[in-house]
Each structure stands twice: as structure tokens, then as C-alpha cells.
LUMPA-482855 format. One record per residue (C-alpha): residue number from 0; residue in one letter; z, x, y. Coordinates in steps of 0.25 Angstrom, whole numbers, padded with zeros to 4 digits. Layout:
BEGIN
{node NUM; 'A'; {Z; X; Y}} ...
//
This chain:
BEGIN
{node 0; 'X'; {-0195; 0017; -0108}} {node 1; 'X'; {-0183; 0008; -0106}} {node 2; 'X'; {-0183; -0007; -0112}} {node 3; 'X'; {-0184; -0012; -0098}} {node 4; 'X'; {-0196; -0004; -0095}} {node 5; 'X'; {-0202; -0008; -0108}} {node 6; 'X'; {-0200; -0022; -0106}} {node 7; 'X'; {-0206; -0021; -0091}} {node 8; 'X'; {-0219; -0015; -0097}} {node 9; 'X'; {-0220; -0026; -0108}} {node 10; 'X'; {-0218; -0036; -0097}} {node 11; 'X'; {-0229; -0030; -0089}} {node 12; 'X'; {-0238; -0035; -0099}} {node 13; 'X'; {-0235; -0049; -0098}} {node 14; 'X'; {-0233; -0048; -0083}} {node 15; 'X'; {-0242; -0061; -0081}} {node 16; 'X'; {-0230; -0069; -0086}} {node 17; 'X'; {-0219; -0063; -0077}} {node 18; 'X'; {-0214; -0063; -0063}} {node 19; 'X'; {-0218; -0051; -0056}} {node 20; 'X'; {-0205; -0050; -0049}} {node 21; 'X'; {-0197; -0051; -0062}} {node 22; 'X'; {-0204; -0041; -0071}} {node 23; 'X'; {-0194; -0030; -0070}} {node 24; 'X'; {-0182; -0039; -0071}} {node 25; 'X'; {-0188; -0046; -0084}} {node 26; 'X'; {-0190; -0032; -0090}} {node 27; 'X'; {-0175; -0030; -0087}} {node 28; 'X'; {-0171; -0043; -0092}} {node 29; 'X'; {-0179; -0047; -0104}} {node 30; 'X'; {-0177; -0042; -0117}} {node 31; 'X'; {-0188; -0035; -0126}} {node 32; 'X'; {-0189; -0047; -0134}} {node 33; 'X'; {-0190; -0056; -0122}} {node 34; 'X'; {-0202; -0048; -0118}} {node 35; 'X'; {-0208; -0049; -0132}} {node 36; 'X'; {-0207; -0064; -0131}} {node 37; 'X'; {-0214; -0064; -0118}} {node 38; 'X'; {-0225; -0056; -0123}} {node 39; 'X'; {-0227; -0064; -0136}} {node 40; 'X'; {-0228; -0077; -0127}} {node 41; 'X'; {-0239; -0070; -0118}} {node 42; 'X'; {-0247; -0067; -0130}} {node 43; 'X'; {-0246; -0081; -0135}} {node 44; 'X'; {-0253; -0085; -0122}} {node 45; 'X'; {-0242; -0093; -0116}} {node 46; 'X'; {-0246; -0097; -0102}} {node 47; 'X'; {-0241; -0088; -0090}} {node 48; 'X'; {-0234; -0099; -0083}} {node 49; 'X'; {-0226; -0102; -0096}} {node 50; 'X'; {-0223; -0088; -0099}} {node 51; 'X'; {-0218; -0085; -0085}} {node 52; 'X'; {-0209; -0097; -0086}} {node 53; 'X'; {-0204; -0092; -0100}} {node 54; 'X'; {-0202; -0078; -0094}} {node 55; 'X'; {-0194; -0083; -0082}} {node 56; 'X'; {-0185; -0091; -0090}} {node 57; 'X'; {-0183; -0080; -0100}} {node 58; 'X'; {-0179; -0071; -0089}} {node 59; 'X'; {-0169; -0081; -0083}} {node 60; 'X'; {-0163; -0083; -0098}} {node 61; 'X'; {-0162; -0068; -0100}} {node 62; 'X'; {-0155; -0066; -0087}} {node 63; 'X'; {-0146; -0077; -0089}} {node 64; 'X'; {-0142; -0073; -0103}} {node 65; 'X'; {-0138; -0059; -0098}} {node 66; 'X'; {-0130; -0065; -0086}} {node 67; 'X'; {-0123; -0075; -0095}} {node 68; 'X'; {-0121; -0068; -0107}} {node 69; 'X'; {-0124; -0053; -0104}} {node 70; 'X'; {-0135; -0052; -0114}} {node 71; 'X'; {-0150; -0056; -0115}} {node 72; 'X'; {-0153; -0069; -0122}} {node 73; 'X'; {-0151; -0070; -0137}} {node 74; 'X'; {-0162; -0076; -0145}} {node 75; 'X'; {-0161; -0087; -0149}} {node 76; 'X'; {-0151; -0092; -0140}} {node 77; 'X'; {-0137; -0098; -0145}} {node 78; 'X'; {-0134; -0113; -0141}} {node 79; 'X'; {-0123; -0107; -0133}} {node 80; 'X'; {-0132; -0099; -0124}} {node 81; 'X'; {-0141; -0110; -0121}} {node 82; 'X'; {-0129; -0119; -0117}} {node 83; 'X'; {-0124; -0108; -0109}} {node 84; 'X'; {-0137; -0108; -0102}} {node 85; 'X'; {-0137; -0123; -0099}} {node 86; 'X'; {-0123; -0122; -0094}} {node 87; 'X'; {-0127; -0110; -0085}} {node 88; 'X'; {-0138; -0118; -0079}} {node 89; 'X'; {-0135; -0133; -0079}} {node 90; 'X'; {-0121; -0136; -0073}} {node 91; 'X'; {-0114; -0145; -0063}} {node 92; 'X'; {-0111; -0139; -0049}} {node 93; 'X'; {-0099; -0148; -0047}} {node 94; 'X'; {-0093; -0143; -0060}} {node 95; 'X'; {-0095; -0129; -0055}} {node 96; 'X'; {-0086; -0131; -0043}} {node 97; 'X'; {-0074; -0133; -0052}} {node 98; 'X'; {-0078; -0124; -0064}} {node 99; 'X'; {-0084; -0111; -0060}} {node 100; 'X'; {-0088; -0109; -0075}} {node 101; 'X'; {-0097; -0120; -0075}} {node 102; 'X'; {-0112; -0118; -0074}} {node 103; 'X'; {-0118; -0103; -0073}} {node 104; 'X'; {-0106; -0093; -0071}} {node 105; 'X'; {-0107; -0086; -0058}} {node 106; 'X'; {-0109; -0072; -0064}} {node 107; 'X'; {-0122; -0077; -0072}} {node 108; 'X'; {-0126; -0084; -0059}} {node 109; 'X'; {-0125; -0071; -0051}} {node 110; 'X'; {-0132; -0062; -0060}} {node 111; 'X'; {-0144; -0071; -0062}} {node 112; 'X'; {-0145; -0073; -0047}} {node 113; 'X'; {-0144; -0058; -0044}} {node 114; 'X'; {-0155; -0056; -0055}} {node 115; 'X'; {-0164; -0066; -0048}} {node 116; 'X'; {-0164; -0076; -0060}} {node 117; 'X'; {-0155; -0087; -0053}} {node 118; 'X'; {-0160; -0092; -0039}} {node 119; 'X'; {-0153; -0106; -0039}} {node 120; 'X'; {-0139; -0110; -0037}} {node 121; 'X'; {-0132; -0121; -0046}} {node 122; 'X'; {-0138; -0126; -0059}} {node 123; 'X'; {-0152; -0125; -0063}} {node 124; 'X'; {-0162; -0137; -0065}} {node 125; 'X'; {-0160; -0143; -0079}} {node 126; 'X'; {-0176; -0141; -0080}} {node 127; 'X'; {-0175; -0126; -0077}} {node 128; 'X'; {-0164; -0125; -0088}} {node 129; 'X'; {-0171; -0133; -0098}} {node 130; 'X'; {-0184; -0125; -0095}} {node 131; 'X'; {-0176; -0112; -0098}} {node 132; 'X'; {-0170; -0117; -0110}} {node 133; 'X'; {-0185; -0121; -0115}} {node 134; 'X'; {-0191; -0107; -0112}} {node 135; 'X'; {-0179; -0101; -0119}} {node 136; 'X'; {-0182; -0110; -0131}} {node 137; 'X'; {-0197; -0106; -0130}} {node 138; 'X'; {-0194; -0092; -0130}} {node 139; 'X'; {-0184; -0093; -0141}} {node 140; 'X'; {-0195; -0100; -0150}} {node 141; 'X'; {-0205; -0089; -0146}} {node 142; 'X'; {-0195; -0078; -0152}} {node 143; 'X'; {-0196; -0085; -0165}} {node 144; 'X'; {-0182; -0090; -0163}} {node 145; 'X'; {-0175; -0104; -0165}} {node 146; 'X'; {-0167; -0109; -0153}} {node 147; 'X'; {-0156; -0120; -0151}} {node 148; 'X'; {-0162; -0125; -0138}} {node 149; 'X'; {-0163; -0139; -0144}} {node 150; 'X'; {-0149; -0139; -0149}} {node 151; 'X'; {-0141; -0151; -0146}} {node 152; 'X'; {-0130; -0143; -0139}} {node 153; 'X'; {-0140; -0136; -0130}} {node 154; 'X'; {-0147; -0150; -0127}} {node 155; 'X'; {-0133; -0156; -0124}} {node 156; 'X'; {-0130; -0145; -0115}} {node 157; 'X'; {-0143; -0147; -0107}} {node 158; 'X'; {-0140; -0162; -0106}} {node 159; 'X'; {-0126; -0161; -0101}} {node 160; 'X'; {-0130; -0149; -0091}} {node 161; 'X'; {-0141; -0157; -0085}} {node 162; 'X'; {-0132; -0169; -0083}} {node 163; 'X'; {-0122; -0160; -0076}} {node 164; 'X'; {-0132; -0153; -0067}} {node 165; 'X'; {-0137; -0158; -0053}} {node 166; 'X'; {-0150; -0165; -0052}} {node 167; 'X'; {-0162; -0155; -0054}} {node 168; 'X'; {-0168; -0146; -0043}} {node 169; 'X'; {-0179; -0151; -0035}} {node 170; 'X'; {-0193; -0147; -0038}} {node 171; 'X'; {-0198; -0133; -0036}} {node 172; 'X'; {-0204; -0137; -0023}} {node 173; 'X'; {-0196; -0148; -0016}} {node 174; 'X'; {-0208; -0154; -0008}} {node 175; 'X'; {-0222; -0154; -0014}} {node 176; 'X'; {-0233; -0148; -0006}} {node 177; 'X'; {-0241; -0160; -0003}} {node 178; 'X'; {-0254; -0160; 0005}} {node 179; 'X'; {-0247; -0161; 0019}} {node 180; 'X'; {-0238; -0149; 0016}} {node 181; 'X'; {-0249; -0141; 0010}} {node 182; 'X'; {-0257; -0143; 0023}} {node 183; 'X'; {-0245; -0137; 0030}} {node 184; 'X'; {-0245; -0125; 0022}} {node 185; 'X'; {-0259; -0123; 0023}} {node 186; 'X'; {-0259; -0124; 0038}} {node 187; 'X'; {-0250; -0112; 0037}} {node 188; 'X'; {-0261; -0103; 0030}} {node 189; 'X'; {-0273; -0107; 0038}} {node 190; 'X'; {-0276; -0093; 0043}} {node 191; 'X'; {-0286; -0083; 0037}} {node 192; 'X'; {-0275; -0072; 0033}} {node 193; 'X'; {-0275; -0068; 0018}} {node 194; 'X'; {-0261; -0074; 0017}} {node 195; 'X'; {-0266; -0088; 0023}} {node 196; 'X'; {-0278; -0088; 0015}} {node 197; 'X'; {-0270; -0085; 0002}} {node 198; 'X'; {-0259; -0095; 0005}} {node 199; 'X'; {-0269; -0105; 0008}} {node 200; 'X'; {-0277; -0104; -0005}} {node 201; 'X'; {-0263; -0103; -0012}} {node 202; 'X'; {-0258; -0117; -0007}} {node 203; 'X'; {-0272; -0124; -0008}} {node 204; 'X'; {-0275; -0119; -0022}} {node 205; 'X'; {-0261; -0122; -0027}} {node 206; 'X'; {-0261; -0136; -0021}} {node 207; 'X'; {-0275; -0140; -0024}} {node 208; 'X'; {-0276; -0135; -0038}} {node 209; 'X'; {-0265; -0144; -0042}} {node 210; 'X'; {-0253; -0137; -0038}} {node 211; 'X'; {-0253; -0125; -0045}} {node 212; 'X'; {-0241; -0117; -0049}} {node 213; 'X'; {-0238; -0104; -0041}} {node 214; 'X'; {-0239; -0096; -0054}} {node 215; 'X'; {-0254; -0101; -0056}} {node 216; 'X'; {-0257; -0098; -0041}} {node 217; 'X'; {-0251; -0084; -0043}} {node 218; 'X'; {-0258; -0081; -0055}} {node 219; 'X'; {-0271; -0087; -0051}} {node 220; 'X'; {-0284; -0078; -0053}} {node 221; 'X'; {-0297; -0077; -0048}} {node 222; 'X'; {-0303; -0079; -0061}} {node 223; 'X'; {-0296; -0092; -0062}} {node 224; 'X'; {-0305; -0098; -0051}} {node 225; 'X'; {-0319; -0104; -0054}} {node 226; 'X'; {-0328; -0109; -0044}} {node 227; 'X'; {-0332; -0123; -0047}} {node 228; 'X'; {-0344; -0132; -0042}} {node 229; 'X'; {-0341; -0138; -0028}} {node 230; 'X'; {-0335; -0152; -0027}} {node 231; 'X'; {-0341; -0162; -0018}} {node 232; 'X'; {-0330; -0166; -0007}} {node 233; 'X'; {-0329; -0180; -0001}} {node 234; 'X'; {-0339; -0177; 0010}} {node 235; 'X'; {-0349; -0172; 0000}} {node 236; 'X'; {-0347; -0157; 0003}} {node 237; 'X'; {-0345; -0147; -0009}} {node 238; 'X'; {-0331; -0142; -0010}} {node 239; 'X'; {-0328; -0129; -0017}} {node 240; 'X'; {-0321; -0130; -0031}} {node 241; 'X'; {-0315; -0120; -0041}} {node 242; 'X'; {-0307; -0121; -0053}} {node 243; 'X'; {-0294; -0114; -0057}} {node 244; 'X'; {-0293; -0110; -0071}} {node 245; 'X'; {-0277; -0109; -0073}} {node 246; 'X'; {-0277; -0105; -0087}} {node 247; 'X'; {-0265; -0109; -0095}} {node 248; 'X'; {-0254; -0114; -0086}} {node 249; 'X'; {-0240; -0120; -0088}} {node 250; 'X'; {-0245; -0133; -0094}} {node 251; 'X'; {-0258; -0130; -0101}} {node 252; 'X'; {-0261; -0126; -0115}} {node 253; 'X'; {-0263; -0112; -0120}} {node 254; 'X'; {-0277; -0112; -0120}} {node 255; 'X'; {-0280; -0122; -0108}} {node 256; 'X'; {-0286; -0117; -0095}} {node 257; 'X'; {-0280; -0126; -0084}} {node 258; 'X'; {-0291; -0128; -0073}} {node 259; 'X'; {-0288; -0134; -0059}} {node 260; 'X'; {-0298; -0136; -0047}} {node 261; 'X'; {-0299; -0133; -0033}} {node 262; 'X'; {-0309; -0140; -0023}} {node 263; 'X'; {-0311; -0138; -0008}} {node 264; 'X'; {-0301; -0132; 0002}} {node 265; 'X'; {-0293; -0125; -0009}} {node 266; 'X'; {-0305; -0118; -0014}} {node 267; 'X'; {-0309; -0113; 0000}} {node 268; 'X'; {-0295; -0108; 0002}} {node 269; 'X'; {-0295; -0101; -0011}} {node 270; 'X'; {-0308; -0094; -0009}} {node 271; 'X'; {-0304; -0090; 0005}} {node 272; 'X'; {-0292; -0083; 0000}} {node 273; 'X'; {-0299; -0076; -0012}} {node 274; 'X'; {-0310; -0071; -0002}} {node 275; 'X'; {-0301; -0066; 0008}} {node 276; 'X'; {-0292; -0059; -0002}} {node 277; 'X'; {-0305; -0054; -0009}} {node 278; 'X'; {-0300; -0059; -0023}} {node 279; 'X'; {-0310; -0059; -0033}} {node 280; 'X'; {-0303; -0058; -0045}} {node 281; 'X'; {-0288; -0057; -0049}} {node 282; 'X'; {-0276; -0065; -0043}} {node 283; 'X'; {-0280; -0076; -0032}} {node 284; 'X'; {-0267; -0076; -0025}} {node 285; 'X'; {-0261; -0063; -0021}} {node 286; 'X'; {-0251; -0056; -0012}} {node 287; 'X'; {-0255; -0051; 0002}} {node 288; 'X'; {-0247; -0039; 0008}} {node 289; 'X'; {-0243; -0038; 0023}} {node 290; 'X'; {-0256; -0031; 0026}} {node 291; 'X'; {-0265; -0042; 0020}} {node 292; 'X'; {-0268; -0035; 0007}} {node 293; 'X'; {-0271; -0044; -0005}} {node 294; 'X'; {-0264; -0040; -0017}} {node 295; 'X'; {-0271; -0038; -0030}} {node 296; 'X'; {-0260; -0046; -0038}} {node 297; 'X'; {-0257; -0060; -0039}} {node 298; 'X'; {-0246; -0068; -0030}} {node 299; 'X'; {-0233; -0069; -0038}} {node 300; 'X'; {-0230; -0084; -0040}} {node 301; 'X'; {-0218; -0083; -0032}} {node 302; 'X'; {-0227; -0079; -0020}} {node 303; 'X'; {-0235; -0092; -0021}} {node 304; 'X'; {-0222; -0099; -0019}} {node 305; 'X'; {-0218; -0090; -0007}} {node 306; 'X'; {-0231; -0093; 0000}} {node 307; 'X'; {-0229; -0108; -0001}} {node 308; 'X'; {-0216; -0107; 0005}} {node 309; 'X'; {-0221; -0098; 0016}} {node 310; 'X'; {-0231; -0107; 0019}} {node 311; 'X'; {-0221; -0119; 0018}} {node 312; 'X'; {-0213; -0112; 0028}} {node 313; 'X'; {-0225; -0108; 0037}} {node 314; 'X'; {-0228; -0123; 0038}} {node 315; 'X'; {-0214; -0126; 0043}} {node 316; 'X'; {-0209; -0133; 0030}} {node 317; 'X'; {-0197; -0130; 0022}} {node 318; 'X'; {-0199; -0119; 0013}} {node 319; 'X'; {-0188; -0124; 0003}} {node 320; 'X'; {-0196; -0137; 0002}} {node 321; 'X'; {-0209; -0132; -0004}} {node 322; 'X'; {-0213; -0121; -0014}} {node 323; 'X'; {-0226; -0118; -0023}} {node 324; 'X'; {-0223; -0128; -0033}} {node 325; 'X'; {-0224; -0139; -0021}} {node 326; 'X'; {-0239; -0137; -0022}} {node 327; 'X'; {-0239; -0142; -0036}} {node 328; 'X'; {-0231; -0154; -0034}} {node 329; 'X'; {-0238; -0156; -0020}} {node 330; 'X'; {-0252; -0156; -0027}} {node 331; 'X'; {-0247; -0168; -0036}} {node 332; 'X'; {-0240; -0175; -0025}} {node 333; 'X'; {-0252; -0174; -0016}} {node 334; 'X'; {-0261; -0179; -0027}} {node 335; 'X'; {-0252; -0191; -0029}} {node 336; 'X'; {-0252; -0194; -0014}} {node 337; 'X'; {-0267; -0194; -0014}} {node 338; 'X'; {-0268; -0202; -0026}} {node 339; 'X'; {-0274; -0193; -0036}} {node 340; 'X'; {-0272; -0197; -0050}} {node 341; 'X'; {-0261; -0190; -0057}} {node 342; 'X'; {-0270; -0185; -0069}} {node 343; 'X'; {-0280; -0180; -0059}} {node 344; 'X'; {-0269; -0172; -0052}} {node 345; 'X'; {-0263; -0167; -0065}} {node 346; 'X'; {-0276; -0161; -0069}} {node 347; 'X'; {-0276; -0152; -0057}} {node 348; 'X'; {-0261; -0150; -0057}} {node 349; 'X'; {-0261; -0147; -0072}} {node 350; 'X'; {-0248; -0154; -0073}} {node 351; 'X'; {-0246; -0158; -0088}} {node 352; 'X'; {-0234; -0167; -0086}} {node 353; 'X'; {-0238; -0181; -0081}} {node 354; 'X'; {-0224; -0184; -0078}} {node 355; 'X'; {-0222; -0171; -0069}} {node 356; 'X'; {-0235; -0174; -0061}} {node 357; 'X'; {-0233; -0188; -0060}} {node 358; 'X'; {-0220; -0187; -0052}} {node 359; 'X'; {-0227; -0182; -0040}} {node 360; 'X'; {-0236; -0194; -0042}} {node 361; 'X'; {-0224; -0204; -0044}} {node 362; 'X'; {-0218; -0199; -0032}} {node 363; 'X'; {-0230; -0200; -0023}} {node 364; 'X'; {-0232; -0215; -0029}} {node 365; 'X'; {-0218; -0218; -0025}} {node 366; 'X'; {-0219; -0214; -0011}} {node 367; 'X'; {-0231; -0222; -0008}} {node 368; 'X'; {-0230; -0233; -0019}} {node 369; 'X'; {-0226; -0248; -0017}} {node 370; 'X'; {-0211; -0245; -0022}} {node 371; 'X'; {-0208; -0237; -0010}} {node 372; 'X'; {-0214; -0246; 0000}} {node 373; 'X'; {-0208; -0258; -0004}} {node 374; 'X'; {-0202; -0260; 0011}} {node 375; 'X'; {-0213; -0253; 0018}} 
//
């Protein structure tokens, strides 16, 4: 058995943390020690979302190292390599016009683009570079090694590079999927076909459960759903209710089981899909082939984003302006517009950062507040 085949077999044992369309590529790219580190992290009980992020960044770092130096990542990484990574990803486009050596070399860019690891043009967002350096540092520590990520020269390189880099990129979803936008998307899947029922359930569950991440939607299983006692509606009629046990999430502790609740129409939409697709156990949201057959496997997280964009286009909106992340930002924006207290909204969205969550509230308050209506 070749080294690549052996790594592929080992990666299959930790498939939950891998992107399905990258597993074979990872087997070629990652080293034996990389795979052992990932297996160790799985055994330590690290959350799946965190593991996916670490795996994705490790794959990118290995691909960059091979393209930039001709060799896999050295562990621990020397300062010179860290500074090279910063210089390749944070640079000034105006300076690049006069200095072809400034920024990432064309040969490195081409190799990363051809291998599917580089999709954007120009410098990266500082936050992306900082995250990859942080995950690089984390992986170094998990290998029992001491890194130099906090050295003065690396910190100085980051500061100077960030100053030279243009303003950060826009949010993952340029526009939030607020209530009015969601209504337009739902109108495109109001039929009784399996695709309409599934997409309607995805949109309503994602939004009403606090703006769930696409990985959480794709990984949702029937066993995570618990029927709760009906909730009394405004007119006194009972509304169906259920809880979603998310388990460990990106923001929760190791042993904490995150729970969010659905009430009313989202529950009806979800139940309609489960009944039509005859799903009693296993993955909740699944692929549907051209003949209308429901797959036994879960949707890929990317497919959730594709569904949102397809419904955006069907609603006559601009695809580039919305993504699955817009459901998450849209939930908080809509909650702010409706006057829902921030702590209550955060209980449902499971945000841990008040600063991040409150940014949506601050925007809503500024639009409707007195400061914006001085001359109204």
C-alpha cells in the first residue's frame, strides 16, 4: 500500500472533520505526521467545526509551503517562513504595479489556484491571515513543539503588512437575509415537490433557530430533534415546538450541549419535509437526484450555500449579494428591528461575543435612532 493510500485510509476514520470533495487531495498533500495530529485532536474530543477549520487551514498551509518552498511545512516553523507567509498574503496592490516581486509570486499564485486552494485575487483579508497563523500555532503546540508566532519580528511584520493592505473584505454575505428577503426566498419554494419542501425547511430552520451555520445544517441528524410541549400563540392556539440539540459547537465548551428551539411554522415546514422524504433517522437534510430520489447521505455544507443562492436567483435578487451566512446575520438584524433584547437573541443564535452580535443591533438602532433623524 502506498503512503497516499495509507493516509487516505486513515483519513476515512476521521471523515467527520473533512470536506468530502477534498479527502483525496488531502491524502496527497498532508504528511503522515499531519494525519496523526488530526487523529489525536479527534480523540481529544475537539468540536467538529473547530477541527474542520484546523484541517482546512493545515491543508492550505501545506499547499502554500510546497508551492513557495518546494517542501512540506517544517515543524516548528522558523521565523523567516512565518514572515514569508505574511508577505505573500498581505501586500499593497499599488506597489505591486511597480515591483513584481512584491506580494505572492506569480508562480506560487498559479500553483495554488490550479490546485484549488486559492480562489481570490489580490491580498488576503488580515483576519484570514491572523486565523491561519493562530491555527498554525495551535497545531505546533499540539505536536508538543514551541513556535515563534509571538516573536517581535513576526508581530512587527503583521502590523506593517496590515497597514499596507487595503480595507478588509466585506462580510461573507454582503446583505443580511432579513424577514422581507426571507419571504421572497420562501415564495420560490412554496410547491409540494421534494426540492421545494427541503429548501423551505432549510431556510426556515436556519433562520428561526438563530441563524445556524451551514455546517450545522448539513450535519443535523434526526436524533438531535426533540418534540417539546406546544407553545400558546397570540390567539390562544397551540403552536408546535421542538428543540434542536446541537451538541458541541464552534463557541461551546467541550462537554456543553447547545440547545435552540423552533416554534410554529418552521416546525411545520421541517415536519413536512421529514414526512415526505420518509426520514425517521440519520441526516435531516439530504441531496435529491434528478429522478426525485432522496440520498441516504447528508448534504455537503457547500450545497446549503448553493441552495440559498439558487433561491436568491429565483426570487430575482442578485446572487452575489447573499449567501448562507446571510441567514445568520439576518436573524440578528431582524431581531434588532423587532426590538428583541440582545441577550435573548444571543441565546438563540448562540453567539458568545457580545461585540460581534451587538454590531447588528447597533446598525439597526442607528438607522432608526434620533441621531439619524436630526433633520427628519
